[in-house]
Rosetta silent file (secondary structure, phi, psi, omega in degrees, C-alpha in Angstrom):
SEQUENCE: MASIDLAERISRWRTYRKLSQAALADLLGLSAGAIGNWEHGSAAPTAKNLQALVDALDVPMPTFWGR
SCORE:     score description
SCORE:     0.000 S_00000001
   1 L     0.000  137.334 -179.188   54.798  -39.240  -11.258 S_00000001
   2 L   -69.101  149.138  178.184   52.363  -36.529  -12.251 S_00000001
   3 L   -72.234  136.797  177.722   49.933  -37.217  -15.048 S_00000001
   4 L  -104.838  129.602 -177.754   50.840  -35.643  -18.373 S_00000001
   5 L   -79.600  170.334 -176.605   47.934  -34.461  -20.493 S_00000001
   6 H   -56.857  -46.415 -178.561   47.470  -35.136  -24.187 S_00000001
   7 H   -56.953  -45.074 -179.602   48.674  -31.683  -25.262 S_00000001
   8 H   -67.091  -38.968  178.497   51.935  -32.089  -23.347 S_00000001
   9 H   -62.826  -43.311  179.570   52.490  -35.608  -24.710 S_00000001
  10 H   -61.480  -47.754 -178.943   52.082  -34.416  -28.297 S_00000001
  11 H   -62.287  -46.361 -178.390   54.515  -31.556  -27.749 S_00000001
  12 H   -63.051  -45.344 -179.605   57.101  -33.702  -25.947 S_00000001
  13 H   -67.836  -38.551  178.492   57.064  -36.483  -28.532 S_00000001
  14 H   -62.225  -46.653 -179.461   57.209  -34.027  -31.432 S_00000001
  15 H   -70.412  -33.446  176.032   60.223  -32.231  -29.997 S_00000001
  16 H   -60.253  -37.831  179.327   61.846  -35.557  -29.041 S_00000001
  17 L   -84.845    3.849  177.034   61.601  -36.551  -32.722 S_00000001
  18 L    58.079   42.944  177.488   63.043  -33.119  -33.651 S_00000001
  19 L  -110.398  139.220  171.125   60.045  -32.160  -35.768 S_00000001
  20 L   -78.046  165.451  175.247   58.609  -28.687  -36.116 S_00000001
  21 H   -59.442  -39.778 -179.701   54.862  -28.267  -35.934 S_00000001
  22 H   -65.332  -40.736 -179.655   54.901  -27.603  -39.687 S_00000001
  23 H   -66.428  -42.194  177.652   56.916  -30.748  -40.436 S_00000001
  24 H   -65.609  -41.478  178.181   54.595  -32.919  -38.351 S_00000001
  25 H   -58.985  -42.321  178.365   51.571  -31.282  -39.959 S_00000001
  26 H   -60.720  -42.609  178.856   52.986  -32.110  -43.408 S_00000001
  27 H   -61.515  -32.413 -176.139   53.403  -35.757  -42.404 S_00000001
  28 H   -95.746   -7.082 -177.074   49.775  -35.850  -41.269 S_00000001
  29 L    71.295   32.723 -178.689   48.300  -33.794  -44.111 S_00000001
  30 L  -123.281  178.086  175.684   47.122  -31.127  -41.661 S_00000001
  31 L   -89.440  155.041  175.640   47.934  -27.491  -40.955 S_00000001
  32 H   -61.971  -30.788  177.368   50.595  -26.404  -38.499 S_00000001
  33 H   -61.902  -36.011  177.886   47.797  -24.539  -36.740 S_00000001
  34 H   -63.622  -43.230  178.942   46.034  -27.826  -36.038 S_00000001
  35 H   -64.073  -43.400  177.921   49.168  -29.196  -34.368 S_00000001
  36 H   -59.654  -41.077  177.731   49.525  -25.969  -32.398 S_00000001
  37 H   -63.480  -40.705  177.550   45.923  -26.221  -31.237 S_00000001
  38 H   -61.899  -44.367 -175.884   46.508  -29.803  -30.066 S_00000001
  39 H   -72.332  -21.929  177.046   49.658  -28.767  -28.183 S_00000001
  40 H   -95.357   -3.296  176.846   47.901  -25.845  -26.511 S_00000001
  41 L    78.772   10.645  179.172   44.903  -27.959  -25.555 S_00000001
  42 L   -86.349   -9.237  174.674   42.408  -25.862  -27.488 S_00000001
  43 L  -152.820  162.395  178.741   41.585  -28.841  -29.727 S_00000001
  44 L  -130.645  147.892  178.041   42.217  -32.572  -29.658 S_00000001
  45 L   -69.393  149.713  171.838   42.968  -34.989  -32.472 S_00000001
  46 L   -67.925  168.466  177.756   40.293  -37.394  -33.621 S_00000001
  47 H   -58.641  -40.680  179.021   40.951  -41.077  -32.972 S_00000001
  48 H   -63.366  -44.856  179.166   42.035  -41.419  -36.616 S_00000001
  49 H   -69.381  -32.183  177.126   44.419  -38.453  -36.334 S_00000001
  50 H   -65.330  -41.594  177.663   45.780  -39.717  -33.020 S_00000001
  51 H   -65.277  -41.879  177.341   46.674  -43.041  -34.634 S_00000001
  52 H   -63.373  -36.412  178.764   48.277  -41.218  -37.570 S_00000001
  53 H   -62.109  -51.791 -178.571   50.164  -39.043  -35.082 S_00000001
  54 H   -66.228  -31.811  175.353   51.727  -41.932  -33.181 S_00000001
  55 H   -65.481  -45.206 -179.932   52.552  -43.620  -36.490 S_00000001
  56 H   -64.801  -34.288  179.084   54.261  -40.442  -37.761 S_00000001
  57 L   -82.455   -6.588  179.557   56.151  -40.118  -34.479 S_00000001
  58 L    56.752   49.729  178.628   57.114  -43.812  -34.714 S_00000001
  59 L  -134.215  131.954  176.878   55.974  -44.560  -31.177 S_00000001
  60 L   -63.376  146.820 -178.140   53.626  -47.363  -30.107 S_00000001
  61 H   -53.128  -46.382  179.372   50.343  -46.120  -28.660 S_00000001
  62 H   -60.859  -36.910  178.799   51.008  -47.591  -25.165 S_00000001
  63 H   -67.426  -41.049  177.022   54.425  -45.896  -25.081 S_00000001
  64 H   -54.404  -41.289 -178.300   52.874  -42.592  -26.176 S_00000001
  65 L   -85.118    1.869  175.901   50.569  -42.824  -23.151 S_00000001
  66 L    81.672   26.153 -179.596   53.437  -43.731  -20.819 S_00000001
  67 L  -104.864    0.000    0.000   52.524  -47.355  -20.266 S_00000001
């Protein structure tokens, strides 16, 4: 199986949970633009934001990474 990058994982999990970028941003206390930047690979979440992201998406970190 091909490796999926961070941007693609964020986008796939967000859409799987049926959240818009704006809705996810609200859950994280961030802007929708920040989520868009993560999903386009022009920025990456900090470790703190990555943990908040997987918590908001209700997915364990190993599952998020496909393990």
